[in-house]
Each structure stands twice: as structure tokens, then as C-alpha cells.
N, C-alpha and C positions, 0 to 999 in steps of 0.2 A: 462614882469615882470622885476623888478629891478635886476641888476647884472647878467642878463642872456643874451646870444647872440645866434643867430641861426647859424651863421657861424663865424669862427675865422681864420684870415689869418696871424696874427702876435700875439706875446705874450708880446711885448714891447709897452708901451703906448706912442708912439712917433707920434704925429699928422703929422709931416713933412715926415714921412716914409710911403707913401701910397703904398699899394700893389695892384696888378692887380685885384685881386678878389673884392676889394672895389670899383672898377670902373665899374663893370659889369652892363649893362643895363638889363631891364626886358626881360624875355624869349620871343623870337619871335619878338623883336623890331629891327628896322633898326639901323645899326652902321657901322662905318668904317671897323671894323673887326668883323666877325661872326664866332663863334666856333660851330661845329657840331661833335658829336661823332658817330662812327660806330662800335659798339661792335659785330663784326662778324669774325670768324676764321674758317669757314666751308671748306676752301680750303687748309688748312695747312697739309702738309704731314710729318712733323718732330716733332716739339715741339709746341703743341697747347697751347692756353691760352691767345692769344692777344685780345680776346673779353673782357678781364678784364682791358685792357690798358687805355681806355678813362677816367675812374674814377681815376685811379692811376696817370695818367699824370696830370690831373686837380689839384690834391693835391699839386704838385710841381709848376705847372704853375701859380696858383692863389696866391701863396705866393711870387712870384717874384715882385720886386719893379716896380711900374708903372713909365715909362720913359717919358710919356707925348706926346701929339700931335695927339691922336686918341681916338675914342670911341670904345667900345667893348661890345659885347653881347654873352652870351652862350645860344644856343638854345636847349641844352640837347642832348640826344642820340636818334638815329633812332631806332624805335621799330622793331628789326630784328625778323625773323621767323626761329626757329630752324628746320633744315632739309629741308628748302625750299630756295635754293640760288637764284632762279630766282625772287621770290617775294621780298626777302631781298634786292637784287641788285636794283630792281625797286624802292623800297622805299628809298634807299640811294641816287640814282640819283635824285629822285623827291625832297628830302629834300635839296640836294645840289643846284638844280636849283632854288628853292625858296630862299635859302640863298644868291645865287649869285645876285638875283634881289634886295636884301636888304643890300648889302655891297660892299665895294671896294676890300676886300680881305677875302677869305674864308679859315679858318683853319679847316681841317678835321682830326680828331684823330681816327685812326683805332686801332684794327682790322688788319686782314691780308691784303696783298697788292691788293687783288681784289677790295677793297673799293676805291682804287685809280683809277682803271678802271671805276668804277661807277661815280666818280667825273669828270673824263675826258669826259665821255659821256654827263654829264650835262653841262660842260663848252662848249662842241662843239655845243650843242643846244642853248646855251645862246649867243655865239659869232658869229659874222658875218664874220670876216676876218680870216687871217692866224693864225695858232696856233703852239705852240712848247711845247714839253713835255720833261722835264729833270728829270731823276730818279737818285738819289744817292743810289747805290745798289751794293752788291758784286756779283750779278748774273744777267745775261742778261734777264732772264724770257721770253725766246722764245721757250720753250719746245714744242715738237711735241709728243703727248701721244696717246696711243691706246685705253685707257678707263679712266673713272673717272674724277676727278676735281682737279686742282692744281693751286695755285697762281703763279707757275712757268711759266705761259703762259700770264701774264698780258701785257707784252710789245707787244706780238703778237696781243692781243685783242685791245690794243690802236691803233696799226697800222690799224686794220680793221675798227675802228671807223672813222679814218681820214687818208686816204692814202697819203694826201699831207702834213701832219704835219711834222715838223722837230723833230725827236726823237733821244735822246741819253741817254746812261746809263753811269754813272760816279762812279768809285770806284771798277771796275771789278777786281777779282782775278782769273787769269787763272788756278791756281792750285786747285780751288774749283769748276770748271765747266767742263763738258764734252766737248771735242774738237769740236763736231759738232755744238754746240750752237753758236760758233763764225761765222761759215759760214752761219748759219740760220739768225743771226743778220744782216750780210752783205746783204743777199738776200732780207731782209725786209727793207733795207735802214736805219738801226739803227746803229748809230755811238757809238762805245764803247771806253771808256777811263779808263786806269788803275789809281791807286792811285797816282803814281809818276807823271803821265801826268797832273792830276788835281791839283797837288801842284806846277807845273811849273808856273813861273810868266806870261807866255804867254797864259795860259789856258783861262782866261776870254775873251781875244781877240778872241780866237777860238770859244768860246761860243757865243760871239757877232755876229760872222759871221753866226752862225747857227740860233740864236734866232731873231736877228734884231729887227724889230718892231712888231713881232708876239706876240699874247697873250700867256703868259707863265703859264704852270702848272708845279710846282716843287713838286716832290715826294721824301720824305726822308724815305728810308727803313733803320731801325736802324742797320741792319747787314752790312751797309756800314762802320760802325765803328768797329775797332778792338775789339774782345771780352774781351781784357784786360780792356777796358774802357766801354764796353757795353755788359756785359755777358747775360743780359736778353732779348735775341732775339730768333726768330723762327729758323734761320739757321745760326749759327755763323761761321765766316770764318777768320782765322788768317791773319794778314797782312793788316788790314784796317786802316782807318783814326784814329788819336788820337782825343780825345775830343776837344782839342784846334783847331785842323785842321778842323774838321767838322763844328764847331761853326763859325770859320772865313770864311769858304767857303760859308756856307749858308747866312751869313750876307752880303758878297760881292755880291752874286747872287741876293739877295733880293733888295739891294740898287740899283743895276745897272739895273735890268730887271723888277722890280715891279710885281712879279707873282700875277695872279688873284686868283689862288688856290695854297695852300701849304698843303700837307698831310703828316702825320707822321704815319708810319705803321710798323707792325711786332715787336713791343715791347711786350715781354712775361713776365709779372710780376713774375710768379712762379720761373723763373730762374734768377731773379735779385739778386744782393748782396747789401744789405744796401741801396736800392733804387737809386744806382748810375746811372743806365740806365734811370730810370724815371726822375731824375734830369737833366740828359743830354738832354733827349727828350724835356722836358719843356723849357730848355734854347734854344734849336734849334728853337722851335716855337716862343719864344720871339724875337729871332734875325731875324726871317723871316718876322716880321712886319715892312714893309718898310716905314710906315708913322710916326713912332715914332721919337722923337726929338733927341735921343742919338743914 
């Protein structure tokens, strides 16, 4: 009907200002970049609600200016099963595997960080050669628990999927983690970097030595960012990256190593303030698209 629109990505009638949402291909179609949402937070032990993140992140992501150089398709959200993590994880891995076969870069929007583990399993199935997993996170996620389910074990599970993969966690805050986790990470062959180490001019060279020509999975846990800049997260930890620092770091990693999978996890909308965490998360995703012209 005249004067009606199904989706609105901008309010200014400027034909030259094309937004990302205006470039979306049909659901399920092949594209350079495919987006999949994973609305699951069944392993959160502190502040739940990241299952609501995919739709919220999309609101900011699709209003971002399109920079050119790539095609993009949004495949929608995985149909998760409340109370059944095994079936949910199987579905997430299956959707990621299908998306990997139809794209050059998969953007997965969680959800808690267990969805990153699901995507890594899919990438391992899809990839023949060497793999590397780089997580930007305040926590090592190598917990050893006596019962229950926690996203604090994701790095341990990643190591179980591929014992030969190069794995590191960037943005660790020692004051926010139990001391035993550092020795656990070392025993698993997981390299940990603090915020200051990651901001050192030599850091990308260190990462180059680790990643090399391996297929990279980059995971961005929003608690890597200081809560002053990203309050809406599952497990906030003071002393993290500023918004400018995390944007710059992700962009450099993406341009240099061309990750096959990028996931954004543990954004919790209910704890956000003025959508600043959502806007930052969306910007991180746009900067992770290594095919764009700018």
C-alpha cells in the first residue's frame, strides 16, 4: 500500500545513505556474509537475558551505513528448545554448518557463550586444516565444576573439540577470576592475555605467530569491554577495554586474519543503559566484516 513500509532503517530520505538492512538478501540465500541468531542463555549463572540479544543487536546493526564490497543475508534465529541444552546446541551447530557452506564469513549473534562452542564445533566439521580460536573475554572460561551447567567452561569444551587448535583468551582481568583458573588454562594449552598486553603495539605480531595460516574463529564476549562502556553484559568486570579500543582491536584482527566465524555473545539487554551496549556490539560486528571496502 502507498506510504507504508515493512522495515525502516533510516528516517532521512537520502538515497546515497544506504543502510546495511537495505542490502539484506533473502532469508537462507548465499552471501559473502551470513548472519545467524542464537537466542539461548540456559548456561548463565549470574545475569540472564542474553537470549533477547539477537533481535536487539539487529536493530542497531541494520541501521549502520553500508560500506560496500560484500553481500549479506540474515538467516534469522535458531529455534532453540527451552530446558534442553543438548538439542539446542545440536540445532545451533547444524545451522552454523549450513551457513558456513553458504558464506565466506559467518556472524553469529548470541546468546550466552556456549553458542560460540556450538559454532566452533561446526567450523571444525567444515574445515580440513589447522584452526585457531581467539576469544575476547574477561574470563578464561576453563572452570571445573562438580554439577550443573555453566558457560564458564566454554574454552575447556573448545579444547576438547580440537586438541591441536591454537586457543587464546584476550582481555583477562586477574582480579575477576579465581587463581586456579590460570593454571587450568596453562594445563590446557590456552594462552591468556591481559588488556594492557592486547593494547601493546606488538600484540598482533604475537597473535600472528599463534594464528598463522590457520582458519580463525573470533569470539567477542561483551564483558571484555569495561562496564562503563558496556553495562549490559552477563558478568561485568571493571578494567576492560574502552569502546574505541575494542572496535580498533576487532577491526585489526579481522583485516589481518580474515576470520571464518565471528560471534558476539553475552550481551544482556535488560541491564543496558540507553542501548549503548547494543550499539557497541553492532559496531563490533560491522568492523569484523573483513570484505568491506572501508
